[in-house]
C-alpha positions as CSV (number, residue, x, y, z in Angstrom):
1,M,-33.1,44.8,24.0
2,R,-31.6,48.5,22.3
3,G,-32.5,50.2,25.7
4,G,-31.6,47.4,28.2
5,S,-27.9,49.3,28.9
6,W,-29.6,52.4,29.1
7,Q,-32.1,51.3,32.5
8,W,-29.5,53.5,35.1
9,L,-30.7,56.0,33.7
10,A,-34.2,55.5,34.0
11,C,-34.1,54.9,38.0
12,A,-30.5,54.8,39.3
13,G,-29.8,55.1,42.6
14,A,-27.5,58.6,41.6
15,L,-31.0,59.8,40.9
16,G,-32.3,59.9,44.1
17,V,-35.4,58.6,45.9
18,A,-37.2,61.2,43.7
19,V,-36.9,59.7,40.7
20,L,-37.4,55.4,42.4
21,S,-40.2,56.9,43.9
22,A,-41.7,58.1,40.1
23,C,-40.3,54.6,38.6
24,Q,-42.1,52.6,41.6
25,G,-45.3,54.5,41.0
26,R,-45.7,53.5,37.7
27,A,-48.4,51.0,36.9
28,P,-47.1,46.8,36.6
29,D,-47.6,46.0,33.3
30,E,-46.0,49.4,32.1
31,G,-42.2,50.2,32.9
32,P,-40.2,53.3,33.2
33,P,-39.4,54.5,29.3
34,D,-36.1,53.6,28.3
35,V,-34.3,53.9,25.5
36,D,-36.1,51.9,22.9
37,D,-39.1,54.0,23.8
38,V,-37.3,57.2,23.1
39,A,-36.5,55.1,19.2
40,A,-39.4,54.4,18.6
41,A,-41.1,57.4,19.0
42,T,-38.4,59.5,16.9
43,V,-38.9,59.7,13.6
44,T,-38.2,61.3,10.6
45,L,-39.9,63.3,7.7
46,G,-40.9,63.6,4.4
47,D,-37.4,63.2,2.7
48,G,-35.8,62.1,5.5
49,H,-34.4,66.0,5.1
50,C,-35.3,66.2,9.0
51,A,-36.5,64.2,12.3
52,G,-38.7,64.4,14.8
53,V,-40.2,63.3,18.3
54,V,-43.9,62.0,18.7
55,V,-44.4,63.9,21.8
56,E,-47.3,64.0,25.5
57,D,-50.7,63.1,24.0
58,G,-49.0,60.5,20.9
59,R,-51.3,63.3,19.0
60,H,-48.8,65.4,17.8
61,A,-45.1,66.0,17.6
62,L,-42.1,68.3,17.2
63,T,-39.3,68.8,15.2
64,A,-37.4,72.1,14.4
65,A,-38.6,74.8,12.4
66,H,-35.9,75.1,10.5
67,C,-36.8,71.8,9.3
68,V,-40.2,73.2,7.4
69,R,-39.9,74.7,4.7
70,P,-42.0,77.9,3.8
71,D,-44.8,76.8,1.6
72,D,-45.2,73.0,3.9
73,T,-48.2,72.1,5.6
74,R,-48.6,68.8,5.6
75,V,-45.8,66.4,6.1
76,E,-46.0,62.4,6.7
77,L,-43.8,61.1,9.5
78,T,-42.1,57.4,9.2
79,F,-41.3,55.8,12.1
80,Q,-39.2,53.2,13.4
81,D,-40.7,49.8,11.9
82,G,-41.5,51.4,8.5
83,R,-45.2,52.9,9.3
84,Q,-45.8,56.4,7.7
85,L,-48.9,59.2,9.8
86,N,-49.6,62.3,8.4
87,G,-49.9,65.7,9.8
88,T,-50.4,69.1,10.1
89,Y,-47.8,72.3,11.3
90,I,-50.2,73.9,14.1
91,H,-47.7,76.1,15.5
92,V,-43.4,76.9,13.8
93,D,-41.9,79.3,15.9
94,P,-38.5,79.8,13.8
95,G,-37.4,82.4,17.0
96,R,-37.4,79.2,18.7
97,D,-36.5,76.7,16.4
98,V,-39.8,74.7,17.2
99,A,-42.1,73.3,15.2
100,V,-45.3,71.4,16.2
101,I,-47.1,69.3,13.7
102,R,-50.9,67.3,14.3
103,L,-51.1,63.5,13.7
104,D,-54.0,62.7,11.9
105,A,-54.3,59.5,14.3
106,R,-52.7,59.1,17.3
107,A,-49.0,57.0,17.0
108,S,-49.0,53.9,18.2
109,V,-45.8,54.8,19.5
110,R,-45.8,55.0,23.6
111,P,-45.5,59.5,23.9
112,L,-42.6,60.8,25.1
113,E,-43.0,63.6,28.0
114,V,-41.5,67.2,27.6
115,A,-39.6,68.1,30.6
116,D,-41.3,71.6,32.4
117,G,-37.6,72.5,33.0
118,L,-34.2,73.4,31.5
119,P,-31.4,70.5,32.7
120,L,-28.2,72.2,34.4
121,P,-25.3,71.8,33.3
122,G,-23.5,68.6,33.4
123,E,-25.8,66.8,33.6
124,P,-26.3,63.1,31.4
125,L,-28.3,63.1,28.4
126,V,-29.1,60.3,25.3
127,F,-29.2,60.8,21.9
128,A,-30.9,57.8,20.4
129,G,-30.6,59.0,16.9
130,R,-32.3,58.7,13.4
131,N,-34.2,55.7,13.3
132,D,-33.0,55.1,9.9
133,R,-29.7,55.2,10.5
134,P,-28.4,52.6,12.6
135,G,-25.4,52.4,15.3
136,E,-26.1,52.5,19.5
137,P,-27.2,55.5,21.4
138,Q,-25.3,58.0,22.1
139,E,-24.9,58.9,26.1
140,A,-24.3,62.8,26.4
141,M,-23.8,65.7,28.5
142,L,-24.5,69.3,28.7
143,E,-21.7,71.0,28.9
144,R,-23.3,75.1,29.9
145,L,-26.4,77.0,28.6
146,G,-25.6,79.8,26.6
147,R,-26.6,82.1,23.6
148,C,-27.0,81.0,19.9
149,P,-26.6,83.2,17.2
150,S,-28.8,81.3,15.1
151,L,-31.4,81.1,18.5
152,P,-32.3,84.6,18.5
153,D,-34.7,84.5,20.8
154,V,-33.7,81.3,22.7
155,P,-31.6,83.0,26.3
156,A,-30.4,79.7,27.1
157,A,-29.6,77.0,24.1
158,L,-28.1,73.3,24.8
159,F,-24.4,73.6,24.5
160,T,-23.8,69.3,24.0
161,T,-21.8,67.1,24.0
162,M,-23.4,65.1,21.4
163,R,-22.0,64.2,18.3
164,G,-25.0,64.6,15.2
165,R,-24.7,64.1,11.6
166,P,-26.1,66.5,9.1
167,G,-30.2,65.4,9.0
168,D,-31.1,65.1,12.8
169,S,-32.2,68.3,13.1
170,G,-35.5,68.6,15.1
171,A,-34.2,65.1,16.6
172,P,-34.3,65.2,20.7
173,L,-32.5,64.9,23.6
174,V,-33.7,62.9,26.6
175,D,-33.0,62.9,29.7
176,A,-31.6,60.8,32.6
177,R,-36.0,59.7,32.9
178,M,-36.1,60.0,28.6
179,R,-38.3,63.1,29.1
180,V,-37.5,65.0,25.9
181,V,-35.3,68.8,26.8
182,G,-33.9,69.4,23.6
183,L,-34.7,69.2,19.8
184,V,-31.0,69.2,17.9
185,H,-30.7,72.8,16.4
186,G,-27.3,72.8,14.8
187,G,-23.2,73.6,15.4
188,A,-20.6,71.7,15.7
189,A,-21.2,68.9,15.0
190,C,-24.9,69.6,15.2
191,R,-24.1,69.7,19.2
192,I,-26.3,72.4,20.1
193,A,-29.9,72.0,20.5
194,T,-33.2,74.2,21.1
195,P,-34.9,73.6,24.6
196,T,-37.9,72.3,24.6
197,A,-38.7,73.9,28.5
198,G,-42.7,75.5,28.3
199,L,-43.2,73.0,25.7
200,G,-45.7,70.5,26.8
201,A,-47.8,73.5,28.3
202,L,-48.4,74.9,24.1
203,V,-48.5,70.8,23.0
204,D,-51.9,70.0,25.9
205,D,-53.5,74.0,24.7
206,L,-53.3,73.1,21.3
207,A,-54.9,69.4,21.9
208,R,-57.5,71.5,23.5
209,G,-58.3,73.2,20.6
210,G,-59.1,70.1,18.7
211,A,-60.3,69.4,15.0
212,A,-60.7,72.6,14.7
213,L,-57.6,73.8,15.1
214,A,-56.0,71.3,12.9
215,S,-57.3,72.3,10.2
216,Q,-55.9,75.9,10.3
217,A,-53.3,77.2,8.2
218,P,-50.2,76.9,10.1
219,L,-49.1,79.4,13.3
220,R,-46.3,81.7,13.6
221,A,-44.9,83.0,15.8
222,R,-42.6,85.3,13.9
């Protein structure tokens, strides 16, 4: 199992009693998410130029805004097992480099939770990578939070030790509880990520818009 050696990240003693309690509070048939769930929730977009991740209610996915071409309104998502699902861009924010996709149907994977807050410098992170590229997940670290010229609306971009490649843009970085904390943005070896704090609430708001929202033209923040 790909995530077997990563189980400590979800319920390790180093994360404290609070995390252990959260893990123990889950239903017996649904353990804490692991890196296999991250890999399953990670998708490639269209012709494979970027990646994304299914989050929250399973009807929405996040990706990087710079992955959205100017005339894009629809996109095809490909999952780890080769299945495909279409969706509509309903929110695109170039300043934060984030975009939200409303899926035509609920994805048949375990969606990932979006963390409410920023990770802290020194915190361990996991990068599972694209689902169409073989390789082991990377254990990375958040080196610092800071400004990035290509993220003008982000006061605290994530500068990490992950080793990315072109095409990884929009792929998720997760914390020890497998919650999405960032999306690959770029930089040297794709080590910079845009934070996703607050996007869980945004997805919830968009979800409450229902089918009518999904049929609208893409929403542009800039």
